[in-house]
DSSP file (Angstrom, degrees, kcal/mol; ACC not computed):
  #  RESIDUE AA STRUCTURE BP1 BP2  ACC     N-H-->O    O-->H-N    N-H-->O    O-->H-N    TCO  KAPPA ALPHA  PHI   PSI    X-CA   Y-CA   Z-CA
    1    1 A M              0   0    0      0, 0.0     2,-0.4     0, 0.0     8,-0.0   0.000 360.0 360.0 360.0 141.9   90.0   93.0  129.3
    2    2 A Q        -     0   0    0      0, 0.0     8,-2.0     0, 0.0     9,-0.5  -0.904 360.0-143.3-117.4 147.1   91.1   92.7  125.7
    3    3 A E  B     -A    9   0A   0     -2,-0.4     6,-0.2     6,-0.2     2,-0.1  -0.838  14.4-137.2-104.5 144.8   93.8   94.6  124.0
    4    4 A D    >   -     0   0    0      4,-2.0     3,-1.9    -2,-0.4    -1,-0.1  -0.193  45.2 -77.1 -85.9-171.6   93.6   95.7  120.4
    5    5 A E  T 3  S+     0   0    0      1,-0.3    -1,-0.0     2,-0.1    -2,-0.0   0.699 131.1  54.2 -64.8 -19.4   96.4   95.4  117.8
    6    6 A T  T 3  S-     0   0    0      2,-0.1    -1,-0.3    17,-0.0     3,-0.1   0.509 118.1-109.4 -90.0  -3.8   98.3   98.4  119.3
    7    7 A G  S <  S+     0   0    0     -3,-1.9     2,-0.2     1,-0.3    -2,-0.1   0.541  72.5 140.9  89.0   6.8   98.3   96.8  122.7
    8    8 A S        -     0   0    0      1,-0.1    -4,-2.0    10,-0.1     2,-0.8  -0.490  63.4-105.5 -84.5 156.4   95.9   99.4  124.1
    9    9 A N  B  >  -A    3   0A   0      5,-1.7     4,-2.4    -6,-0.2     5,-0.3  -0.707  29.3-161.7 -80.9 110.2   93.1   98.5  126.5
   10   10 A S  T  4 S+     0   0    0     -8,-2.0    -1,-0.2    -2,-0.8    -7,-0.1   0.698  84.4  55.2 -71.1 -19.3   90.0   98.6  124.3
   11   11 A E  T  4 S+     0   0    0     -9,-0.5    -1,-0.2     1,-0.1    -8,-0.1   0.858 122.5  22.4 -82.9 -35.4   87.6   98.8  127.2
   12   12 A T  T  4 S-     0   0    0     -3,-0.3    -2,-0.2     2,-0.1    -1,-0.1   0.616  93.2-130.0-106.2 -15.7   89.1  101.9  128.9
   13   13 A G     <  +     0   0    0     -4,-2.4     2,-0.7     1,-0.3    -3,-0.1   0.535  58.2 144.2  76.7   5.1   90.9  103.5  126.0
   14   14 A N        -     0   0    0     -5,-0.3    -5,-1.7     1,-0.2    -1,-0.3  -0.699  27.3-176.8 -81.3 114.1   94.1  103.8  128.1
   15   15 A R    >   +     0   0    0     -2,-0.7     3,-1.6     1,-0.2     2,-0.3   0.722  10.7 176.5 -88.2 -22.0   97.0  103.2  125.8
   16   16 A G  G >  S+     0   0    0      1,-0.3     3,-2.0     2,-0.2    -1,-0.2  -0.366  71.1  19.1  60.3-117.9   99.8  103.3  128.4
   17   17 A L  G 3  S+     0   0    0      1,-0.3    -1,-0.3    -2,-0.3    -2,-0.1   0.818 131.3  47.2 -55.9 -36.5  103.1  102.6  126.7
   18   18 A L  G X  S+     0   0    0     -3,-1.6     3,-2.1   -11,-0.1    -1,-0.3   0.198  76.9 138.0 -96.3  16.4  101.8  103.4  123.2
   19   19 A D  T <  S+     0   0    0     -3,-2.0     3,-0.1     1,-0.3    -5,-0.0  -0.444  74.1  22.6 -60.8 129.0  100.1  106.6  124.2
   20   20 A G  T 3  S+     0   0    0      1,-0.3    41,-2.9    -2,-0.2    42,-0.4   0.474 105.9 101.1  90.7   2.4  100.9  109.1  121.4
   21   21 A W  E <   -B   60   0B   0     -3,-2.1    -1,-0.3    39,-0.3     2,-0.3  -0.921  49.4-168.7-119.3 145.9  101.6  106.4  118.8
   22   22 A I  E     -B   59   0B   0     37,-2.6    37,-2.8    -2,-0.3     2,-0.1  -0.931  21.5-114.5-130.2 158.0   99.3  105.1  116.0
   23   23 A T  E  >  -B   58   0B   0     -2,-0.3     4,-2.3    35,-0.2     5,-0.2  -0.320  31.9-106.1 -83.0 169.3   99.5  102.1  113.7
   24   24 A R  H  > S+     0   0    0     33,-1.0     4,-2.5     1,-0.2     5,-0.2   0.892 122.2  53.2 -61.7 -40.1   99.9  102.3  110.0
   25   25 A A  H  > S+     0   0    0      1,-0.2     4,-1.8     2,-0.2    -1,-0.2   0.915 109.5  48.0 -63.1 -42.6   96.2  101.3  109.6
   26   26 A E  H  > S+     0   0    0      1,-0.2     4,-2.2     2,-0.2    -2,-0.2   0.902 112.7  48.1 -64.7 -41.3   95.1  104.1  111.9
   27   27 A L  H  X S+     0   0    0     -4,-2.3     4,-2.7     2,-0.2     5,-0.2   0.891 107.1  56.3 -67.6 -38.5   97.3  106.6  110.0
   28   28 A A  H  X>S+     0   0    0     -4,-2.5     5,-2.0     1,-0.2     4,-0.9   0.912 109.8  46.2 -58.7 -42.3   95.9  105.5  106.6
   29   29 A V  H ><5S+     0   0    0     -4,-1.8     3,-0.6     3,-0.2    -2,-0.2   0.935 112.4  50.2 -64.8 -46.3   92.4  106.2  107.8
   30   30 A E  H 3<5S+     0   0    0     -4,-2.2    -2,-0.2     1,-0.2    -1,-0.2   0.881 118.7  37.4 -60.3 -40.3   93.4  109.6  109.2
   31   31 A L  H 3<5S-     0   0    0     -4,-2.7    -1,-0.2     2,-0.1    -2,-0.2   0.503 105.8-126.1 -91.1  -4.9   95.1  110.6  106.0
   32   32 A A  T <<5S+     0   0    0     -4,-0.9     2,-0.3    -3,-0.6    -3,-0.2   0.901  70.8 119.0  57.6  43.6   92.6  108.9  103.7
   33   33 A V      < -     0   0    0     -5,-2.0    -1,-0.2    -6,-0.2    -2,-0.1  -0.861  67.8 -98.2-127.5 166.1   95.3  107.0  101.9
   34   34 A S     >  -     0   0    0     -2,-0.3     4,-1.7     1,-0.1     5,-0.1  -0.413  26.1-118.1 -81.9 161.4   95.9  103.3  101.6
   35   35 A M  H  > S+     0   0    0      1,-0.2     4,-2.2     2,-0.2     5,-0.1   0.847 117.3  59.7 -64.9 -32.6   98.3  101.3  103.7
   36   36 A D  H  > S+     0   0    0      2,-0.2     4,-2.5     1,-0.2    -1,-0.2   0.887 102.3  52.5 -61.1 -39.1  100.1  100.5  100.4
   37   37 A T  H  > S+     0   0    0      2,-0.2     4,-2.8     1,-0.2    -1,-0.2   0.928 108.8  49.1 -62.6 -44.6  100.6  104.2   99.9
   38   38 A L  H  X S+     0   0    0     -4,-1.7     4,-2.2     1,-0.2    -1,-0.2   0.890 110.4  51.6 -62.3 -38.1  102.1  104.6  103.4
   39   39 A C  H  X S+     0   0    0     -4,-2.2     4,-2.4     2,-0.2    -2,-0.2   0.923 111.1  47.7 -62.5 -44.1  104.4  101.6  102.6
   40   40 A R  H  X S+     0   0    0     -4,-2.5     4,-2.5     2,-0.2    -2,-0.2   0.925 111.2  50.3 -62.7 -45.2  105.5  103.2   99.4
   41   41 A W  H  X>S+     0   0    0     -4,-2.8     5,-2.4     1,-0.2     6,-1.0   0.894 110.5  50.6 -60.0 -40.0  106.2  106.5  101.2
   42   42 A D  H ><5S+     0   0    0     -4,-2.2     3,-0.6     3,-0.2    -1,-0.2   0.922 110.6  48.6 -64.0 -44.3  108.2  104.7  103.8
   43   43 A T  H 3<5S+     0   0    0     -4,-2.4    -2,-0.2     1,-0.2    -1,-0.2   0.895 117.1  41.6 -62.1 -41.1  110.3  102.9  101.1
   44   44 A R  H 3<5S-     0   0    0     -4,-2.5    -1,-0.2    -5,-0.2    -2,-0.2   0.497 107.7-127.8 -84.8  -4.4  110.9  106.2   99.3
   45   45 A R  T <<5S+     0   0    0     -4,-0.7    -3,-0.2    -3,-0.6    -4,-0.1   0.876  78.8 113.4  57.2  41.8  111.5  108.1  102.6
   46   46 A I      < +     0   0    0     -5,-2.4    -4,-0.2    -6,-0.2    -5,-0.1   0.439  58.0  75.8-115.6  -5.3  109.0  110.7  101.7
   47   47 A G  S    S-     0   0    0     -6,-1.0     3,-0.1     1,-0.2    -9,-0.0  -0.250  97.3 -61.9 -95.9-174.4  106.3  110.0  104.3
   48   48 A P        -     0   0    0      0, 0.0    -1,-0.2     0, 0.0    16,-0.1  -0.345  66.6 -91.0 -66.7 150.9  106.1  110.6  108.0
   49   49 A P        -     0   0    0      0, 0.0    11,-0.4     0, 0.0     2,-0.3  -0.330  52.2-178.1 -64.5 144.3  108.8  109.0  110.2
   50   50 A S        -     0   0    0      9,-0.1     2,-0.4    -3,-0.1     9,-0.2  -0.904  19.8-143.2-138.2 165.2  108.0  105.6  111.5
   51   51 A V  E     -C   58   0B   0      7,-2.5     7,-3.1    -2,-0.3     2,-0.5  -0.962  14.6-136.9-128.4 150.8  109.4  102.9  113.7
   52   52 A R  E     -C   57   0B   0     -2,-0.4     2,-0.5     5,-0.2     5,-0.2  -0.926  16.2-177.5-110.4 128.3  109.1   99.1  113.4
   53   53 A A  E >   -C   56   0B   0      3,-2.9     3,-1.9    -2,-0.5     2,-0.4  -0.885  69.6 -56.4-123.2  96.6  108.4   97.0  116.4
   54   54 A G  T 3  S-     0   0    0     -2,-0.5     0, 0.0     1,-0.3     0, 0.0  -0.579 121.9 -18.8  67.1-123.2  108.4   93.4  115.2
   55   55 A R  T 3  S+     0   0    0     -2,-0.4     2,-0.3    -3,-0.1    -1,-0.3   0.544 120.7  95.6 -90.5  -8.4  105.8   93.3  112.4
   56   56 A K  E <   - C   0  53B   0     -3,-1.9    -3,-2.9   -33,-0.0     2,-0.5  -0.622  59.3-154.9 -88.3 142.0  104.1   96.5  113.5
   57   57 A V  E     - C   0  52B   0     -2,-0.3   -33,-1.0    -5,-0.2     2,-0.3  -0.973  18.7-170.3-112.2 126.0  104.9   99.9  112.1
   58   58 A L  E     -BC  23  51B   0     -7,-3.1    -7,-2.5    -2,-0.5     2,-0.4  -0.887  11.9-157.2-121.3 149.0  104.1  102.8  114.4
   59   59 A Y  E     -B   22   0B   0    -37,-2.8   -37,-2.6    -2,-0.3     2,-0.5  -0.985  20.5-128.1-124.1 133.0  104.0  106.5  113.9
   60   60 A R  E  >  -B   21   0B   0    -11,-0.4     4,-2.1    -2,-0.4     3,-0.4  -0.695  19.3-138.6 -77.6 127.2  104.4  109.1  116.7
   61   61 A V  H  > S+     0   0    0    -41,-2.9     4,-2.3    -2,-0.5     5,-0.2   0.886 102.4  51.8 -55.7 -43.5  101.4  111.4  116.4
   62   62 A E  H  > S+     0   0    0    -42,-0.4     4,-2.2     1,-0.2    -1,-0.3   0.857 108.3  51.9 -64.0 -34.9  103.6  114.5  117.0
   63   63 A S  H  > S+     0   0    0     -3,-0.4     4,-2.3     2,-0.2    -1,-0.2   0.875 108.6  50.5 -69.1 -36.9  106.0  113.4  114.3
   64   64 A V  H  X S+     0   0    0     -4,-2.1     4,-2.5     2,-0.2    -2,-0.2   0.920 110.4  49.9 -65.6 -42.9  103.1  113.1  111.8
   65   65 A R  H  X S+     0   0    0     -4,-2.3     4,-2.5     1,-0.2    -2,-0.2   0.913 111.2  48.9 -60.9 -41.9  101.9  116.6  112.7
   66   66 A A  H  X S+     0   0    0     -4,-2.2     4,-2.5     2,-0.2    -1,-0.2   0.897 110.1  51.7 -64.6 -39.9  105.4  117.9  112.2
   67   67 A W  H  X S+     0   0    0     -4,-2.3     4,-2.2     2,-0.2    -2,-0.2   0.918 111.5  46.8 -62.2 -44.5  105.7  116.2  108.9
   68   68 A L  H  X S+     0   0    0     -4,-2.5     4,-2.3     2,-0.2    -2,-0.2   0.909 111.5  51.4 -64.0 -41.6  102.4  117.7  107.8
   69   69 A H  H  X S+     0   0    0     -4,-2.5     4,-2.5     1,-0.2    -2,-0.2   0.906 109.3  50.6 -61.2 -42.5  103.5  121.1  109.0
   70   70 A D  H  X S+     0   0    0     -4,-2.5     4,-2.4     2,-0.2    -1,-0.2   0.901 110.0  49.8 -62.9 -41.7  106.7  120.8  107.0
   71   71 A K  H  X S+     0   0    0     -4,-2.2     4,-2.0     1,-0.2    -1,-0.2   0.890 110.5  50.7 -64.1 -38.3  104.8  119.9  103.9
   72   72 A E  H  X S+     0   0    0     -4,-2.3     4,-2.2     2,-0.2    -2,-0.2   0.923 110.9  48.2 -63.7 -44.8  102.5  122.9  104.4
   73   73 A N  H  X S+     0   0    0     -4,-2.5     4,-1.5     1,-0.2    -2,-0.2   0.888 110.1  51.8 -64.0 -40.4  105.5  125.2  104.8
   74   74 A R  H  <>S+     0   0    0     -4,-2.4     5,-2.6     1,-0.2    -1,-0.2   0.909 111.1  47.4 -63.9 -41.0  107.2  123.9  101.7
   75   75 A K  H ><5S+     0   0    0     -4,-2.0     3,-1.5     1,-0.2    -2,-0.2   0.899 109.3  53.7 -67.3 -39.5  104.0  124.4   99.6
   76   76 A A  H 3<5S+     0   0    0     -4,-2.2    -1,-0.2     1,-0.3    -2,-0.2   0.809 107.8  51.5 -64.8 -28.7  103.6  127.9  101.0
   77   77 A K  T 3<5S-     0   0    0     -4,-1.5    -1,-0.3    -5,-0.2    -2,-0.2   0.409 122.4-107.2 -88.5   2.6  107.2  128.7   99.9
   78   78 A G  T < 5S+     0   0    0     -3,-1.5     2,-0.2     1,-0.3    -3,-0.2   0.578  79.3 125.1  85.6   9.7  106.5  127.4   96.4
   79   79 A R      <       0   0    0     -5,-2.6    -1,-0.3    -6,-0.2    -2,-0.1  -0.610 360.0 360.0 -96.8 163.4  108.5  124.2   96.7
   80   80 A K              0   0    0     -2,-0.2    -5,-0.2    -3,-0.1    -6,-0.1   0.459 360.0 360.0 -71.5 360.0  107.2  120.7   96.1
């Protein structure tokens, strides 16, 4: 069995410890933005919350959803 960069088992899809977390590369694909954009957002503290584990940056899927929901609410209320 081989593990991918997130430590998940690529043959069974069972993520175990990292279930519910995605990498910066995965989030960039999901949001259709570059990894550099996510890095900039992280530096400016305007992007979704993340954690660093060694060299890896991980995002909790539920936190990303909450961040998107908050952005949606702000726009609906006429704020930036």
